C-alpha positions, 0 to 999 in steps of 0.5 A: 192750121196746126194748133199750138206753136209746136204741133198737136204732139208737143210735149206740153205739161198735160202731155208730160203728166199723161206720159208720167202716168203711163210710166207709173201704170207700166211699172205697176203692171210689170211688177204685178206680172213679175210677182205673179210669175215668180209666185207661181213658179215657186209653187210649181217648183216647191216640193209638197208633202204627198196627200194620202188619197185614203181617208180612214174613219170608223167605217173603213178606208175611202178614196179622196182626190186632192182638193176635190178635183174630179177626174175630167178636171185633172188633165185640163188643169195639167195641160190646159186643154180638154182632151178625149181622155178627160171626157172618157174619164168623166164617163167612167166617173159618172158610172162609178158614182151611179149615173151610168151603167156599162155592160159588155154585150155581143154585137153584129157578127159576134163582135164585142160591144158595150151598152151604156145605160142611164141609172140615175138622172142628172142632179145638183151634185153634178158639175155643169159639164158633167150634166151636159156630157150625160145629156149628150150621151143619153139625150132626153127620152134615151135610156141606153145607147150602144157603142157600135151605134156611136161608132157608125159612119155619120154618127156624131157625139157633139161635145158642144160647149163642154170644154168652155164649161170645164175651163169655167169650172176650173176658174170657179174652183180657183185653179185658173186665172182665165180660161185658156181659150180666152185672153182674159179680162185684163187683155180685153180691157187693154184692147178697149183702152187702146182703141179709145186712145186712138180716138182720143189722139185723133180728136185732140190732134185736129182740135185743141192739141195735146194729142200726146195725152191720147198716145199715153192712153194708147200706151196704157191700153197696150201695156194692159193687153200685154200684161194680160197675156203674160199672166200665168193661166194657172194660179198658185193653187192650180200649180199646187194641185198639179204637184198633188196630182203627180203624187196621186199618180205615183200612188196609183202606180204602186197601189197594193190591195194588201194594204187595205182591209178586204171589205174596203178594197173594191170601194177604193179601187172603184173610186180610183178607177177614173183617176187611173184612166186619166193618169195613165195608170190603168195597167196597175189598176187592172192588176189590182182588180185581178187580185180582188175578190169582188164578192168580199163586200157581199155583192159579186162583181162591180156594179157599174161595169157588167161583164159575163167573164166576171173581170174587167179585161175588156175595159181597156177596149171600151176606153179606146172605143170611147176615146175614139168617139169623143175625139171625133166629136172634139175634132168636129167641134173645131171645124169651121 
């Protein structure tokens, strides 16, 4: 027998109250989504005063990225995914910061090859994804590896959980609301409430009636799940970082070593190298390096990239080779 004079889905007072609650929740979440999207759109469209990446003090000029962003994080925040170039820039950054040493060498049949060696162990100064990448390139008890061996058929650089770790790092630093590969907590809660609502609807329909209460619960879950997908991934701080990175890219494209004291030029250019890689400004960087007297700081050459020719002309070839190795690792990671 159908419970109640009008069936289990009758608009009783409890059912009407539940539907009113659904309307209130819907209105609140809709307002939240609209405000968040407008705020982030405003942040994205607002022109910002470019931050000078050079910090000057009594010791000279030093390169400093906006909001402390690391080279590998830049591409992730801009396009919401981890690409091979982001990992390549991270490798260069690890070399610049003294964890790796890259040296040109001669391989089989006189072909150009590169040696990647460990200079210092991972420590607490590294982000988790940086330490993981260091361990992938040079596993335990491995002190050096050759590019040619990484490129051999059957060789695999498994980047593992690095993308997830980079997304988590972006969330920790306040640039992301949620990771791009996941729907987010609000959507997860919404799906859970939706499923619970289906159970409540079924139970009420075959017992005491007022099944519209369960329908209202389903509606709340559906609205929460939808709101979670509509919220922007980047926060207002993330959008602001994108604007500052655009200014940094412009700075690197017009970099002039003559604006720096001779003793500061190598240090600034070296620190800027991984940012030039990830922002597509390697050409201007190489031009600036070509004009640099690397012996001006008292030590000839750059200490993180060793070459017999005393210049960095072969660095683009190294980056291309490393991009290929890491891109293959990312491809294999995504295979079922």
